[in-house]
C-alpha positions as CSV (number, residue, x, y, z in Angstrom):
1,X,0.0,0.3,0.1
2,X,1.2,3.2,-0.6
3,X,-0.1,5.6,2.4
4,X,0.7,9.5,3.2
5,X,0.5,10.5,6.6
6,X,0.8,13.8,8.1
7,X,2.8,14.4,11.6
8,X,5.3,11.2,11.2
9,X,8.0,12.5,12.8
10,X,7.0,12.1,16.5
11,X,4.0,10.9,19.0
12,X,1.3,8.7,17.1
13,X,2.8,9.6,13.8
14,X,6.2,8.6,14.2
15,X,5.1,5.1,15.5
16,X,2.1,4.5,12.7
17,X,5.5,5.6,10.0
18,X,7.8,3.3,11.2
19,X,5.7,0.4,11.8
20,X,4.4,1.2,8.2
21,X,7.2,1.2,6.5
22,X,8.7,-2.0,8.4
23,X,6.1,-3.9,7.4
24,X,6.9,-3.1,3.1
25,X,4.4,-0.3,2.8
26,X,5.5,2.6,1.1
27,X,4.9,6.0,3.2
28,X,5.3,9.8,2.2
29,X,5.8,11.5,5.4
30,X,4.0,15.2,5.9
31,X,6.0,16.9,8.9
32,X,7.0,20.6,9.7
33,X,10.4,18.8,10.1
34,X,10.6,18.1,6.4
35,X,9.0,21.3,5.2
36,X,5.1,20.7,5.2
37,X,3.0,22.4,7.5
38,X,-0.2,21.9,7.5
39,X,-1.6,25.7,8.7
40,X,0.1,27.0,5.4
41,X,-2.2,27.2,1.9
42,X,0.7,26.5,-0.1
43,X,1.9,23.7,2.1
44,X,-1.8,21.6,2.4
45,X,-2.5,21.6,-1.5
46,X,1.3,20.3,-2.3
47,X,0.0,17.1,0.7
48,X,-3.3,16.8,-1.4
49,X,-1.2,16.9,-4.6
50,X,1.0,14.2,-3.1
51,X,-1.3,12.0,-1.9
52,X,-3.6,11.8,-5.0
53,X,-2.2,8.3,-5.7
54,X,-1.9,7.0,-2.4
55,X,-3.9,4.1,-0.9
56,X,-4.5,5.9,2.4
57,X,-4.3,9.1,4.0
58,X,-3.6,9.3,7.7
59,X,-4.8,12.5,9.1
60,X,-2.5,12.5,12.0
61,X,-1.5,16.7,12.5
62,X,-3.0,18.8,14.6
63,X,-2.9,22.5,13.9
64,X,-6.4,23.7,14.6
65,X,-8.9,23.7,12.2
66,X,-6.4,22.8,9.3
67,X,-6.4,19.3,9.8
68,X,-10.2,19.6,9.3
69,X,-9.3,21.1,6.0
70,X,-7.1,18.1,5.2
71,X,-9.4,15.6,5.9
72,X,-12.1,17.7,3.4
73,X,-9.5,18.3,0.7
74,X,-8.4,14.3,0.6
75,X,-12.3,13.6,1.0
76,X,-13.6,15.8,-1.5
77,X,-10.5,13.9,-3.8
78,X,-11.4,10.4,-2.8
79,X,-15.4,10.3,-3.0
80,X,-16.2,8.3,-5.4
81,X,-13.1,6.1,-5.2
82,X,-14.1,2.8,-3.3
83,X,-10.3,1.5,-2.9
84,X,-9.3,4.8,-0.8
85,X,-9.1,4.8,3.0
86,X,-9.0,8.3,5.2
87,X,-8.2,7.6,9.0
88,X,-9.0,10.4,10.8
89,X,-6.5,10.5,14.7
90,X,-8.9,12.3,16.4
91,X,-9.0,11.8,20.0
92,X,-11.7,11.7,22.9
93,X,-10.8,15.6,23.8
94,X,-14.0,16.2,21.3
95,X,-16.0,15.4,24.4
96,X,-14.4,18.6,26.1
97,X,-12.2,16.7,28.4
98,X,-9.2,18.6,27.4
99,X,-7.5,21.4,29.0
100,X,-7.0,23.2,25.5
101,X,-10.7,24.3,23.9
102,X,-9.0,25.0,20.6
103,X,-7.6,21.7,20.5
104,X,-11.3,19.9,21.9
105,X,-12.9,22.5,19.6
106,X,-10.6,21.4,16.3
107,X,-11.1,17.5,17.0
108,X,-14.9,17.9,17.3
109,X,-15.4,19.8,14.2
110,X,-13.2,16.9,12.4
111,X,-15.3,14.5,13.7
112,X,-18.7,16.1,12.8
113,X,-17.2,17.0,9.4
114,X,-16.1,13.3,8.9
115,X,-19.6,11.5,10.4
116,X,-21.0,14.0,7.1
117,X,-19.0,12.6,5.1
118,X,-19.4,8.9,6.1
119,X,-23.6,9.7,5.3
120,X,-22.8,11.4,2.2
121,X,-24.7,8.9,-0.2
122,X,-22.2,9.8,-2.8
123,X,-19.1,8.5,-0.3
124,X,-17.1,5.4,-1.6
125,X,-14.1,5.8,-0.2
126,X,-14.0,4.4,3.8
127,X,-13.3,6.5,6.5
128,X,-11.5,5.7,10.1
129,X,-12.1,7.9,13.0
130,X,-9.8,7.1,15.6
131,X,-9.8,8.9,19.5
132,X,-7.1,7.9,21.6
133,X,-7.3,9.2,24.9
134,X,-3.7,10.5,26.3
135,X,-1.4,9.1,24.7
136,X,2.6,9.6,26.0
137,X,3.9,11.9,23.8
138,X,5.8,15.2,23.8
139,X,2.3,16.8,23.7
140,X,1.4,15.1,27.0
141,X,4.9,15.6,28.9
142,X,3.4,17.3,31.9
143,X,1.0,14.9,33.0
144,X,2.8,11.1,32.0
145,X,3.3,10.8,35.7
146,X,-0.5,11.5,36.4
147,X,-2.7,10.2,33.7
148,X,-3.1,6.7,32.5
149,X,-1.7,6.8,29.0
150,X,-1.4,4.6,25.8
151,X,2.2,4.3,24.5
152,X,2.9,5.9,20.6
153,X,2.8,2.1,19.8
154,X,0.0,0.9,21.6
155,X,-2.0,3.4,19.6
156,X,-0.6,2.9,16.2
157,X,-0.8,-1.4,16.5
158,X,-4.9,0.0,17.2
159,X,-4.4,2.1,14.1
160,X,-3.4,-0.6,12.2
161,X,-5.7,-3.1,13.3
162,X,-8.7,-0.9,11.9
163,X,-6.6,-0.1,8.4
164,X,-6.4,-3.6,8.2
165,X,-10.3,-5.0,8.3
166,X,-11.8,-5.5,4.6
167,X,-12.0,-2.8,2.8
168,X,-16.2,-2.6,2.9
169,X,-15.9,-1.9,6.7
170,X,-16.0,1.2,8.1
171,X,-15.4,2.3,11.2
172,X,-17.3,5.1,12.5
173,X,-15.4,5.9,15.9
174,X,-12.7,3.7,17.7
175,X,-11.9,4.9,21.2
176,X,-9.2,4.0,23.0
177,X,-7.8,4.8,26.9
178,X,-6.0,3.4,29.6
179,X,-7.8,2.7,32.8
180,X,-5.1,2.9,35.1
181,X,-1.5,4.6,35.8
182,X,-0.4,0.7,37.1
183,X,-1.2,-1.4,33.9
184,X,1.6,-2.7,33.6
185,X,2.5,-3.9,36.8
């Protein structure tokens, strides 16, 4: 498979990218570290151009509502192609559990736009929405010792499980989180 992924140099995106490469997939990564800033219109256009011929687009990077714009751009391009899959890395924070109101609002809007797309009668592409709880990344460093967190690898493994389901199975929403700090004891 040929897979485009935003935010591929850290956190969940890096865990996904590394695992997909290891499994022999062709991956195109888009992040600020390789000069793709999803908050820049020209960079979003370049991402859309580069993922046109991919089989899968993993919409992972967050930068306010630009993640929603990217979903909409890929969806508009792939709406009629039943061989394509869009995976949105959303968040449980869309329910307002984040300390960052902008992050929560963006994730809530991404979920709404993705659901609107899923129920569009013209849609043929597959959409998968993943809602992790806290994940141990640089973004959550201030909470590492106080909140139960998935590892980025655990999160990536669940996302890959969803991707590997038959193409005719759409996962509207998959949420995952840890229930306690002592999960590995």
